[in-house]
C-alpha positions in Angstrom: 81.8 41.5 109.4 79.3 43.2 107.2 77.8 45.0 110.3 81.4 46.3 111.1 81.7 47.7 107.6 78.4 49.3 107.4 79.9 52.8 107.2 82.6 51.8 104.6 79.7 50.0 102.4 77.5 53.1 102.7 80.3 55.4 101.7 81.5 53.5 98.8 77.8 53.1 97.6 77.3 56.8 97.9 80.4 57.5 96.0 79.3 55.1 93.3 75.9 56.8 93.1 77.6 60.3 93.0 79.6 59.2 90.1 76.5 57.7 88.3 74.7 61.0 88.7 77.8 62.8 87.3 77.8 60.5 84.3 74.2 61.0 83.7 74.8 64.9 83.8 77.9 64.7 81.7 77.5 62.0 79.1 75.8 63.1 75.7 72.6 61.5 74.9 72.9 58.8 72.1 70.4 58.1 69.6 69.7 54.8 67.6 68.1 54.8 64.3 67.6 51.8 61.9 66.1 50.7 58.8 64.9 47.4 57.6 65.6 45.7 54.3 64.3 42.5 52.8 66.5 40.4 50.4 64.5 38.2 48.0 66.6 35.3 47.6 64.0 33.4 45.5 63.7 36.5 43.0 65.9 35.9 40.0 66.3 38.6 37.3 68.3 36.2 35.3 66.6 33.0 34.4 68.4 30.0 33.0 67.2 29.4 29.5 67.8 25.7 30.0 66.5 25.4 33.4 63.4 27.9 33.6 64.1 28.5 37.3 65.9 31.5 39.1 69.6 31.4 39.6 70.9 30.7 43.1 67.6 29.4 44.3 69.4 26.0 45.4 72.8 27.7 46.6 72.6 27.8 50.4 76.3 27.5 51.0 76.5 31.4 50.7 73.6 33.1 52.3 72.4 36.0 50.2 71.6 38.2 53.3 75.2 38.1 54.6 76.6 38.8 51.2 74.3 41.8 50.6 75.1 43.0 54.1 79.0 43.2 53.1 78.0 44.8 49.8 76.0 47.4 51.8 79.0 48.3 53.9 81.2 48.6 50.9 83.2 51.7 50.2 81.3 52.1 46.9 78.1 52.6 48.8 79.4 54.5 51.9 81.5 57.0 49.9 78.5 58.0 48.0 76.6 58.8 51.3 79.7 60.6 52.7 79.9 62.8 49.5 75.9 63.4 49.4 75.8 64.6 53.1 79.3 66.1 53.1 80.1 64.0 56.2 83.9 65.0 56.2 83.0 68.4 57.2 82.7 68.8 61.1 81.7 72.0 62.9 80.7 72.4 66.6 80.8 75.0 69.4 84.1 74.9 71.7 82.8 74.1 75.0 84.4 74.2 78.5 86.2 70.9 79.2 84.1 68.0 80.8 80.9 69.8 81.9 80.7 72.5 79.3 78.8 70.5 76.8 76.5 69.1 79.6 75.6 72.5 80.7 75.0 73.7 77.0 72.7 70.9 76.3 70.3 72.1 79.1 70.0 75.6 77.5 66.8 76.0 75.6 67.8 77.0 72.0 64.8 79.4 71.9 66.4 81.6 74.5 69.4 82.4 72.3 73.2 82.1 73.2 73.6 82.0 77.0 75.8 84.4 79.0 79.5 83.2 79.6 80.1 81.6 82.9 83.1 83.1 85.1 83.8 85.5 82.2 85.0 82.6 80.0 83.7 84.1 76.6 85.6 81.9 74.4 83.5 78.9 75.4 79.9 78.1 74.3 77.6 77.7 77.2 74.3 77.0 75.2 72.0 78.2 72.4 74.9 78.5 69.9 74.7 76.9 66.4 76.7 76.8 63.3 76.3 75.3 59.7 78.9 75.1 57.0 77.7 74.9 53.5 81.2 74.4 52.1 84.8 73.7 53.6 87.8 73.1 51.3 91.2 72.9 52.8 94.6 71.9 51.7 95.7 68.4 52.1 97.9 68.9 55.1 94.9 70.7 56.9 92.8 67.3 56.5 92.0 66.2 60.0 93.4 69.4 61.6 91.1 71.5 63.8 90.4 75.0 62.8 89.0 77.8 64.9 86.1 80.0 63.9 85.7 83.0 66.3 82.3 84.9 66.1 82.9 88.5 65.8 79.1 89.8 65.9 76.9 91.2 63.1 77.5 88.1 61.0 81.2 88.3 60.8 83.8 85.7 61.9 87.6 85.2 62.0 89.4 81.9 61.1 92.5 80.7 62.9 94.7 77.8 61.8 95.9 74.7 63.5 98.6 76.8 65.3 96.1 79.6 66.1 97.5 81.7 63.2 94.9 84.1 61.6 93.9 83.0 58.3 91.3 85.7 57.6 87.9 87.2 58.3 84.6 86.3 56.5 80.7 87.0 56.8 77.8 84.5 57.0 76.3 83.6 53.6 79.3 84.7 51.7 81.8 82.2 50.1 85.3 83.1 51.2 88.8 82.2 49.8 91.6 82.5 52.2 95.4 82.0 52.1 97.1 79.6 54.3 101.0 79.5 54.8 103.0 78.4 51.8 100.5 79.8 49.3 97.9 77.2 49.9 94.2 78.1 49.6 91.2 77.7 52.0 87.6 78.2 51.0 84.5 78.0 53.1 80.9 79.0 53.1 79.2 79.7 56.5 75.5 79.4 55.9 74.4 79.9 59.7 76.3 81.3 62.8 74.4 82.0 66.1 76.8 82.9 68.9 77.9 85.7 71.3 80.7 87.8 69.8 84.0 86.0 71.1 82.5 82.5 71.1 85.0 79.7 69.5 83.9 76.9 67.3 85.9 74.1 66.2 85.6 73.2 62.4 87.5 70.5 60.5 87.4 68.6 57.3 88.5 65.0 57.6 89.9 62.9 54.8 87.4 61.1 52.6 88.7 57.6 53.2 89.0 58.1 57.1 85.3 59.3 57.2 84.2 56.3 55.2 86.1 54.0 57.6 84.7 55.8 60.7 81.1 55.3 59.2 81.9 51.6 58.5 82.7 51.2 62.1 79.8 53.0 63.5 77.3 51.0 61.2 75.8 47.9 62.3 74.5 45.4 59.6 73.1 42.2 60.6 70.4 39.5 59.8 67.5 39.8 62.2 67.3 36.0 62.5 69.0 33.1 60.8 67.6 32.4 57.3 64.9 35.2 57.5 66.9 37.3 54.8 65.7 40.4 56.6 68.6 42.8 57.3 68.8 45.7 59.9 71.0 48.4 59.1 71.7 50.4 62.5 73.4 53.6 63.3 74.1 55.3 66.7 74.8 59.1 66.9 74.3 62.3 68.9 72.3 64.0 66.1 69.2 61.8 65.5 68.3 64.0 62.4 71.7 63.4 60.8 71.9 59.7 61.9 68.5 59.1 60.1 69.6 60.8 57.0 72.7 58.9 56.9 70.9 55.5 57.1 68.2 56.5 54.6 70.9 57.7 52.0 72.9 54.4 52.6 69.9 52.1 51.8 68.6 54.2 48.9 72.2 54.2 47.4 72.5 50.6 48.1 69.0 49.8 46.4 69.9 51.9 43.5 73.4 50.3 42.9 71.7 46.9 43.1 69.2 47.7 40.4 72.1 49.2 38.3 74.3 46.2 38.8 71.4 43.6 38.1 70.2 45.6 34.9 73.7 45.8 33.7 73.9 41.9 34.1 70.5 41.3 32.5 71.7 43.3 29.4 75.0 41.3 29.2 72.9 38.1 29.4 70.5 39.4 26.8 73.5 40.2 24.5 74.8 36.6 25.1 71.6 35.0 24.2 70.9 37.1 21.2 74.4 36.1 19.8 73.5 32.3 20.4 70.0 32.7 18.9 71.2 32.5 15.1 73.5 29.7 15.8 70.6 27.4 17.2 68.5 28.7 14.4 70.9 27.7 11.7 71.5 24.2 13.4 67.7 23.7 13.4 67.5 24.7 9.6 70.1 22.3 8.6 68.6 19.3 10.7 65.2 20.0 9.0 66.8 20.2 5.6 68.7 16.9 6.0 65.3 15.2 7.4 63.5 16.5 4.5 66.2 15.2 2.1 66.2 11.8 3.7 62.3 11.6 3.4 62.5 12.4 -0.2 65.2 9.9 -1.1 63.5 6.9 0.8 59.8 8.0 0.4 59.5 8.0 4.2 56.4 10.2 5.5 56.3 9.7 9.2 57.5 7.4 12.0 55.3 4.9 13.6 53.6 5.9 16.8 55.9 3.6 18.8 58.9 5.2 17.3 57.3 8.6 17.8 57.1 7.9 21.6 60.8 6.6 21.6 61.8 9.8 19.9 60.0 12.1 22.4 61.6 10.2 25.4 65.2 10.3 23.8 64.9 14.2 23.0 63.5 14.8 26.5 66.4 13.0 28.1 69.0 14.5 26.1 67.6 18.2 26.9 67.5 17.2 30.6 71.2 15.9 30.4 72.2 19.2 28.9 70.6 21.3 31.5 72.1 19.2 34.3 75.6 19.6 32.8 75.2 23.3 32.5 74.2 23.6 36.1 77.2 21.6 37.2 79.6 24.0 35.5 78.3 26.7 37.8 80.0 25.0 40.7 83.4 24.1 41.7 84.5 20.5 41.6 84.5 20.3 45.4 80.9 21.6 45.8 78.3 19.6 47.5 75.9 20.2 44.5 78.3 18.5 42.1 77.9 15.0 43.7 74.1 15.4 43.4 74.3 16.6 39.8 76.7 13.9 38.9 74.4 11.3 40.2 71.4 12.8 38.2 73.5 12.9 35.2 74.4 9.1 35.5 70.7 8.3 36.0 69.7 10.1 32.9 72.6 8.5 30.7 71.7 5.2 31.9 68.2 5.7 30.7 69.4 7.1 27.4 71.7 4.1 26.9 68.7 1.6 27.1 66.7 3.8 24.6 69.7 4.1 22.3 70.0 0.3 22.5 66.4 -0.2 21.3 67.1 2.3 18.5 69.9 0.0 17.3 67.6 -2.9 17.0 65.5 -1.0 14.4 65.8 -1.3 10.6 68.3 0.8 9.1 65.9 3.2 7.5 63.7 3.6 10.6 67.0 4.0 12.6 68.2 6.9 10.4 64.9 8.4 10.3 64.7 8.4 14.0 68.0 10.0 14.5 67.2 12.8 12.0 64.0 13.4 13.5 65.6 13.4 17.0 68.1 16.3 15.9 65.2 18.2 14.6 63.2 17.9 17.8 66.2 18.7 20.1 67.2 21.9 18.3 63.6 22.9 18.0 63.0 22.8 21.6 66.3 24.6 22.1 65.5 27.3 19.8 62.0 27.8 21.4 63.4 27.9 24.8 66.1 30.4 23.7 63.4 32.6 22.1 61.5 32.7 25.3 64.6 33.5 27.4 65.5 36.4 25.0 62.0 37.8 25.6 62.3 37.6 29.4 65.8 39.1 29.4 64.5 42.1 27.2 61.8 42.7 29.9 64.3 42.2 32.8 66.6 44.6 31.2 64.0 47.3 30.6 62.5 47.0 34.2 64.8 45.5 36.7 63.5 46.3 40.1 66.4 44.4 42.1 66.1 41.6 44.8 66.2 44.2 47.8 63.2 45.9 49.2 63.3 48.6 51.7 60.8 47.5 54.4 61.2 50.5 56.9 63.0 53.8 56.4 64.9 55.2 59.3 62.9 57.8 61.3 64.2 60.4 63.9 63.7 59.0 67.3 62.0 60.9 70.1 64.1 59.5 73.1 67.8 58.7 73.2 69.0 55.0 73.4 71.5 55.9 76.0 71.9 56.9 78.7 68.7 55.3 80.5 68.6 56.8 84.1 66.8 54.2 85.7 69.1 51.5 84.4 72.0 53.4 85.2 71.0 54.2 88.6 70.1 50.6 89.1 73.4 49.3 87.8 75.3 51.8 90.0 73.3 51.0 93.2 74.1 47.3 92.5 77.6 48.0 91.7 78.1 50.2 94.7 76.7 47.7 97.1 78.8 44.9 95.5 81.9 47.1 95.7 81.1 47.9 99.3 80.9 44.3 100.3 84.1 43.6 98.4 86.0 46.4 100.1 85.0 45.2 103.5 85.9 41.4 102.8 89.1 42.7 101.3 89.8 44.9 104.3 89.1 41.9 106.4 91.3 39.6 104.5 94.3 42.2 104.5 93.7 43.5 108.0 96.3 42.6 110.5 95.1 44.3 113.5 93.7 42.7 116.6 89.9 42.6 116.7 89.4 39.8 119.2 90.7 40.0 122.9 91.4 36.3 122.7 94.1 36.7 120.3 96.0 38.9 122.8 95.4 36.7 125.8 96.5 33.5 123.8 99.6 35.3 122.1 101.0 37.1 125.2 99.5 35.3 128.1 98.3 38.5 129.7 94.7 39.1 130.6 92.3 41.6 129.3 90.7 43.4 132.3 87.9 45.2 130.5 86.4 46.3 127.3 85.2 49.8 127.2 82.2 50.4 124.8 82.3 53.4 122.4 80.4 56.5 124.0 78.4 58.9 122.0 78.3 61.3 125.0 82.2 61.4 124.9 82.0 62.3 121.2 79.8 65.3 122.2 82.2 66.2 124.9 85.3 66.0 122.4 83.6 68.3 120.0 82.8 70.8 122.8 86.5 70.8 123.8 87.7 71.6 120.3 85.1 74.4 119.6 85.3 76.3 122.9 87.5 76.9 126.0 86.1 74.8 128.8 85.2 76.6 132.1 84.2 73.4 133.8 85.9 69.9 133.7 84.6 67.8 130.9 84.9 64.4 132.2 82.6 61.7 131.2 82.5 59.9 134.5 81.5 63.2 136.3 79.0 64.5 133.9 77.4 61.3 132.7 77.9 58.6 135.4 75.5 56.2 134.1 77.1 56.0 130.7 78.1 52.4 129.6 81.6 53.3 129.1 81.8 54.5 132.8 80.1 51.3 133.8 82.8 49.3 132.2 85.5 51.3 133.9 83.7 50.4 137.4 84.2 46.9 136.5 87.8 47.6 135.8 88.1 49.3 139.2 86.8 46.1 140.9 89.2 43.9 139.1 92.1 46.2 139.9 91.6 45.9 143.6 92.5 42.4 143.2 94.8 42.3 140.3 97.1 45.2 141.8 97.0 43.8 145.5 100.5 42.6 145.1 102.0 45.8 143.5 105.0 47.4 145.0 103.3 50.8 145.2 99.9 52.3 144.5 101.1 54.0 141.3 99.4 52.8 138.0 100.7 53.5 134.7 98.3 54.0 131.6 100.0 53.5 128.5 99.5 52.5 124.8 101.5 51.2 122.0 100.8 54.2 119.6 99.0 57.6 119.9 95.2 57.6 119.4 94.2 54.7 121.5 92.2 56.8 124.1 94.8 56.3 127.0 94.0 59.8 128.4 90.3 59.2 128.4 90.8 56.0 130.3 93.2 57.7 132.8 91.0 60.6 133.4 87.8 58.7 133.7 89.3 55.7 135.8 90.5 58.6 138.3 87.0 59.8 138.3 85.5 56.3 139.1 88.1 55.7 141.9 87.4 59.0 143.5 83.6 58.6 143.2 84.4 55.4 145.6 85.8 57.7 148.2 89.5 57.3 147.2 92.1 60.2 147.0 93.4 60.0 143.5 96.5 62.0 141.9 96.1 62.2 138.3 99.5 63.0 136.5 99.9 64.0 132.8 103.4 62.6 132.1 103.1 63.3 128.3 105.2 66.3 128.3 105.2 66.5 124.5 101.5 66.5 123.8 99.5 66.3 127.0 96.1 67.8 127.1 94.5 66.6 130.3 94.7 70.1 131.6 92.1 71.1 128.9 89.4 68.4 129.9 89.9 69.6 133.6 89.8 73.3 132.8 93.1 73.9 134.5 96.2 75.7 133.5 99.5 73.9 132.4 102.1 76.3 132.9 103.2 74.7 136.2 103.6 70.8 136.2 105.6 67.8 135.9 108.3 69.3 133.5 108.9 72.2 136.3 109.1 69.7 139.1 111.5 67.6 137.1 113.7 70.5 136.2 113.8 71.5 140.2 111.9 74.8 139.3 109.1 74.3 141.8 108.4 72.2 144.9 106.0 69.0 144.6 103.4 71.1 146.6 103.3 73.8 144.0 102.5 71.5 141.1 99.5 69.8 142.6 96.3 71.3 141.6 93.0 70.7 143.1 90.3 69.9 140.5 86.5 70.7 140.8 86.0 66.8 140.9 85.9 65.6 144.6 88.8 63.4 145.5 91.1 64.1 142.4 94.3 66.1 142.4 96.1 67.0 139.3 99.7 67.6 137.9 99.6 69.1 134.5 102.6 68.5 132.0 104.0 71.8 132.8 106.0 74.0 130.6 107.2 72.7 127.0 110.8 71.4 127.0 113.1 70.3 124.3 114.3 67.1 126.1 111.5 65.5 128.0 113.3 62.1 128.5 116.2 63.6 130.5 113.9 65.6 132.7 111.9 62.5 133.5 115.1 60.6 134.7 115.7 63.4 137.3 115.9 62.3 141.0 113.4 65.0 141.8 110.8 63.1 140.1 111.3 59.9 142.0 111.5 61.7 145.3 108.3 63.5 144.6 106.4 60.4 143.8 107.6 58.6 147.0 106.2 61.5 148.9 102.9 61.5 146.8 102.5 57.7 147.6 102.1 58.5 151.3 99.3 61.1 150.7 97.0 59.3 148.0 95.3 56.0 147.7 95.9 55.9 143.9 98.4 57.6 141.5 97.4 57.4 137.9 100.0 58.2 135.4 98.9 59.1 131.8 102.1 58.4 129.8 103.2 59.1 126.2 103.0 56.1 123.6 105.4 53.5 124.5 106.6 53.1 120.7 107.0 56.6 120.0 109.3 57.8 122.7 111.1 56.4 125.6 109.3 58.6 128.0 106.7 55.8 129.0 109.5 53.3 130.0 111.3 56.0 131.9 108.2 57.2 134.0 107.0 53.6 134.2 109.8 52.7 136.4 107.9 54.5 139.3 104.8 52.5 138.9 104.0 49.5 140.6 102.0 48.3 137.7 101.0 49.1 134.2 97.9 48.7 132.1 98.1 49.0 128.3 95.3 50.5 126.5 94.5 48.9 123.2 92.1 50.4 120.6 89.8 47.8 118.8 91.1 46.6 115.4 93.9 49.4 115.4 96.9 47.7 116.7 98.6 44.7 115.3 100.0 41.9 117.5 103.5 42.8 116.6 102.9 46.3 117.9 101.4 45.1 121.3 104.0 42.6 121.7 107.0 44.9 121.1 105.3 47.5 123.3 105.1 44.8 126.2 108.8 43.8 125.8 110.0 47.4 125.7 108.2 48.0 129.2 109.7 44.8 130.7 113.2 45.4 129.6 112.8 48.9 131.3 111.7 47.2 134.6 108.1 48.0 134.1 105.5 45.4 135.1 102.6 45.4 132.6 99.7 43.6 134.2 97.3 43.4 131.5 95.2 45.1 128.7 92.1 47.3 128.3 90.4 47.3 125.1 89.0 50.6 124.2 86.2 52.2 121.9 84.4 48.7 121.4 81.7 49.1 118.6 79.8 46.0 119.1 77.8 46.3 115.8 76.6 42.7 116.3 79.8 41.3 117.4 79.4 39.3 120.6 82.3 38.2 123.0 80.4 35.8 125.3 83.2 35.9 127.9 83.9 39.5 128.3 80.6 41.0 129.6 79.9 44.4 131.1 79.0 44.4 134.8 76.0 46.6 134.2 74.4 48.5 131.4 71.7 51.0 131.9 70.5 50.6 128.4 
């Protein structure tokens, strides 16, 4: 099956490869630029005064890299880049549709603007450039394409969306133009290189739509999970502009991050400075109360054992305070709350035991211990708060942020797409697969007969022979179409050793036996539809019979489209139609051919009603006379399903052979043709399968009698 479809596969493969070549020629190159950022999740510019560790160091539920990526793509960052690079303004040459830009890309810019193709001066064909330093348009012109026409000598003309003239200007001069309705338009063209008459498309988009377009084109992702390394990627046709966009985005993002962190540091510092006097006052009151108690009870110091107990209680109370403050940073359902609650419970349990020991002390010592604990706790809080204030002052003065630019974007030397080798490889595989799919689909949907066994099993009539495809016949057919033949172009006469002729010799041997009981020696060669090769079979079968010493009369009964006279290099002005119309005698319509043993009756003059002529009694009488003078009469008839002519002329034949072309006719067509002949009294004896292209297919039963190859 694949061998049968090799030309279809080759054709589809070639088409796909051609399309791939067109794609490589037309598609503009796309460049990819990227920058690398590092997010330091362990760096904290706001240290917790009660914890002494960076914030969010234990918060893994919300990855910092993911959050930072969303901030980087925010409108506040992208809009700054859009403004910095004036991205809403677009200006480009006006190219010829589909191929104009591809042609222009292959023009060396150093050669200057190219000459117009086919006189199409309004299109850019390579070497043109334009730069707009400014373009301000009315609100209803946002997103609308305007046309700039180069006039030469640094002058240009601006056309509105409806091709209305808005005004003229000069390169390097700021111009203000009036649009319809009193609206103003201003622009500054800083560079314009083009032939006079070249069109350029200029446009200013809305700010928000430009930001949204940039957001869609931008790719921000973490290089690998939990690495906190972010890749910022952008693809575009202009590698220089793409790299500038990426670098501006990351710089803006880093600056904004530092600004945000510095502002938060200052806010935290303000809060700590407000708390510092409160803690200091609490410490002073605690010390005053302790001193008053000592003077009243002549108490000097705690014992060593009570001093240790005091330190333990103070440390645990500070630890419990820190844990509770950490817990307040999370929602109640946060997983960290469960851990913190367990830690607070453990600290409270130890504190309860120590407080129980304090209750067992004498009253004076117990009160002394409590007052000393207040002084110690407040003293540690005050010292910690002082340290935090100093740290926040340093952080507010020199915040560097938690994001580092590892790699800036650079201008790439080669485009990222298309890659010719990859595209051609994909096209080759896709073309091959498409060709195979087409062959399998054709085989699945095909209803035509490809195996002679199907004909024999379905209709009960034998297949007498299978005629292979002949390359020599192809050359003869081309010769007949290109020149007027002066000699017969019959394959059996010119190339008697051709394999197709050998198969007809096998048919000749079978016909002697198969037609032995026929009522006469007239053989009808017919086919269901045109294009089956019945004329080829009729002509060459006649030549094969004549080579065996038989006298053969070949009759072209296709009064509509008969062409046998062309192959035999004979005229057709006197023939069967003239005989049927009683315009001439049987002897006058018979022509001798240059092939020994073959006489010929051409189709004759063209008539409007061939079917009525073929029913004339003169035709039947003439054939009765011919039967006595020839060993075989071969009639080349019109298609059976096309017109009734085959059934009419077939009544004069003792037998009929139907020519079937391989994989062209369906079983329904063949069956209907046989029934139509039988209903007209014609006796179809069997079939001949023509134009067999073996291509690896093997029918073991139907072998050729002889092959010289």
